[in-house]
C-alpha positions in Angstrom: 103.6 62.0 103.8 107.2 63.0 103.2 109.9 61.5 105.4 113.0 62.7 103.5 114.7 65.0 106.0 116.6 67.0 103.3 113.3 67.6 101.4 111.5 68.6 104.5 114.2 71.0 105.5 114.3 72.5 102.1 110.5 72.9 102.1 110.6 74.5 105.5 113.3 77.0 104.4 111.2 78.0 101.4 108.0 78.5 103.4 109.9 80.6 106.1 110.8 83.1 103.3 107.1 83.5 102.3 105.4 83.9 105.7 105.9 86.7 108.1 107.4 85.8 111.5 104.4 87.3 113.3 101.3 86.2 111.3 99.3 89.5 111.2 96.8 90.6 108.6 98.2 92.9 105.9 95.9 95.8 106.7 96.6 97.7 103.5 95.7 94.7 101.4 92.5 94.0 103.4 91.6 97.7 103.2 91.8 97.6 99.4 89.5 94.6 99.4 87.0 96.3 101.7 86.9 99.4 99.6 86.3 97.4 96.5 83.4 95.5 98.2 81.9 98.7 99.6 82.0 100.3 96.2 79.4 97.7 95.2 77.2 98.3 98.2 76.4 102.1 98.6 75.8 103.2 102.1 77.5 100.2 103.7 80.4 100.6 106.1 83.1 98.3 107.2 86.5 98.7 108.7 89.4 96.3 109.1 88.9 96.5 112.8 85.3 95.2 112.4 86.5 91.9 111.0 90.0 91.3 112.3 91.0 90.5 115.8 94.8 90.2 116.2 94.7 90.2 120.0 95.6 86.5 120.3 98.6 86.8 118.0 99.7 90.0 119.7 99.4 88.4 123.2 101.5 85.4 121.9 104.1 87.8 120.7 104.1 89.8 123.9 104.6 86.6 126.0 107.6 85.6 123.9 105.8 82.5 122.4 106.7 83.3 118.8 110.3 84.0 119.7 110.5 80.6 121.4 109.1 78.8 118.4 111.7 80.3 116.1 114.5 79.3 118.5 113.7 75.6 118.1 
């Protein structure tokens, strides 16, 4: 476990640049993966909405929870 405050702050600042503020699925990327999978399974159907439920994250955003986290 790392206790060096400068290291931890640097690591945090690097990670913040990579991740989206609101952690939602990249629908375009997932759609590409679904299309590739369906190409190998003729007759099968699958939509992003069938496998992704963003309702919890959307509710947290609506309630201001995500904004409060970033203010800390």
